[in-house]
C-alpha positions in Angstrom: -8.0 -18.3 -1.8 -5.4 -16.4 -3.7 -2.5 -16.9 -1.2 -1.2 -20.2 0.1 -3.1 -21.1 3.3 -1.7 -22.7 6.4 -3.1 -25.3 8.7 -4.5 -22.7 11.1 -6.5 -21.0 8.3 -7.6 -24.5 7.1 -9.1 -25.2 10.6 -10.8 -21.8 10.5 -12.5 -22.9 7.2 -13.7 -26.1 8.9 -15.0 -24.2 11.9 -16.8 -21.7 9.7 -18.5 -24.5 7.6 -19.6 -26.3 10.8 -20.9 -23.1 12.5 -22.7 -21.9 9.4 -24.5 -25.3 8.6 -25.6 -25.4 12.3 -27.0 -21.9 12.1 -28.7 -22.7 8.8 -30.3 -25.8 10.3 -31.5 -23.8 13.3 -33.0 -21.2 11.0 -34.8 -23.6 8.7 -36.1 -26.4 11.0 -35.4 -25.0 14.5 -33.1 -28.0 15.4 -29.4 -28.8 15.2 -27.5 -32.1 14.7 -24.0 -33.4 15.4 -21.4 -33.1 12.7 -18.6 -35.8 12.2 -18.0 -35.4 8.5 -17.4 -32.2 6.5 -16.4 -31.2 3.0 -14.6 -28.1 1.8 -15.4 -27.1 -1.8 -12.3 -26.1 -3.8 -12.9 -23.5 -6.5 -9.8 -23.9 -8.5 -7.2 -26.5 -9.2 -4.6 -24.5 -7.3 -6.9 -24.2 -4.3 -7.7 -27.9 -4.4 -4.0 -28.9 -4.4 -3.3 -26.6 -1.5 -6.2 -27.9 0.6 -5.3 -31.5 -0.2 -1.7 -30.9 0.8 -2.7 -29.5 4.2 -5.3 -32.2 4.8 -2.9 -35.0 4.0 -0.7 -34.0 6.9 -3.7 -34.1 9.3 -4.8 -37.7 8.8 -4.9 -40.8 6.7 -7.0 -41.3 3.6 -10.3 -43.0 4.3 -11.9 -43.0 0.8 -12.2 -40.9 -2.4 -15.3 -39.4 -3.9 -14.9 -36.2 -6.0 -11.8 -35.7 -3.9 -9.9 -37.3 -1.0 -11.7 -38.0 2.3 -9.3 -38.1 5.3 -9.8 -39.5 8.8 -8.2 -37.0 11.0 -5.5 -38.0 13.5 -7.0 -35.5 15.9 -10.7 -34.5 15.5 -11.4 -30.8 15.2 -13.7 -29.6 17.9 -16.3 -27.0 16.8 -18.7 -26.1 19.5 -20.4 -29.4 20.4 -19.1 -31.3 17.4 -16.0 -33.5 16.8 -15.2 -33.3 13.1 -13.4 -36.6 12.4 -13.6 -36.8 8.6 -12.8 -34.1 6.1 -13.1 -34.2 2.3 -11.8 -31.8 -0.3 -14.2 -31.6 -3.2 -12.7 -31.0 -6.7 -13.8 -27.7 -8.3 -17.4 -28.0 -9.5 -19.3 -25.0 -11.0 -22.5 -26.5 -9.5 -21.0 -26.0 -6.0 -20.1 -22.4 -5.5 -20.6 -22.6 -1.8 -17.6 -22.9 0.7 -18.6 -26.4 1.8 -21.0 -28.8 3.3 -21.4 -31.4 6.0 -23.4 -34.5 6.8 -25.6 -34.2 9.9 -25.6 -37.3 12.2 -29.2 -38.2 12.8 -31.7 -41.0 12.0 -32.4 -40.5 8.3 -35.9 -42.0 8.3 -37.0 -39.9 11.3 -35.6 -36.7 9.8 -37.2 -37.4 6.4 -40.6 -38.1 8.0 -40.5 -35.1 10.4 -39.0 -32.4 8.1 -38.9 -33.1 4.4 -42.5 -32.2 3.5 -42.6 -29.3 6.0 -39.8 -27.3 4.3 -40.1 -27.7 0.5 -38.1 -24.5 -0.2 -35.1 -25.6 1.8 -35.0 -29.4 1.9 -34.6 -31.5 -1.2 -34.7 -35.3 -1.7 -31.8 -36.6 -3.8 -32.2 -40.3 -4.9 -29.2 -42.3 -5.9 -28.9 -46.0 -6.9 -27.8 -47.3 -3.5 -29.0 -44.6 -1.1 -30.8 -41.3 -0.8 -30.1 -38.0 1.0 -31.8 -34.8 1.9 -30.0 -31.6 0.9 -30.5 -28.5 3.1 -29.9 -25.1 1.6 -30.8 -21.5 2.2 -30.0 -18.5 0.0 -28.7 -16.6 3.1 -25.9 -19.2 3.7 -22.8 -20.1 1.7 -23.0 -23.7 2.8 -25.0 -26.9 2.2 -25.9 -29.7 4.6 -27.0 -33.3 4.1 -28.7 -36.1 6.0 -27.8 -39.4 4.3 -29.5 -42.7 4.4 -27.4 -45.8 5.4 
């Protein structure tokens, strides 16, 4: 993003991430899941600052993890989803994609049903207090997660 973006363009980015992660899920496992929380990956300090500025006008800070997470005053409707939380991730060379989201579904059921079936696209990530499954596909510029807890 070379030029300064406006709120309308920001919402288009959110819509694009939600639509692409849904298409990716449909392609990989043949199923789709609701999205309430989404992250936009910034690729420079300038882009991060611009995105945070726009987002800060759209809601109140919820928490902070690699960037601010905001609870929106008005959810953004994308197809059958109501995106209520958006985070802007600080630039990270390990995250060249445009963004990611968390799918809302039962973690244990998802893990049992899909993890071992799709070893090229689903990856278990274990943390101290929780674990998550990362979904990715080389044909998509997004990531998606299903998080325990």
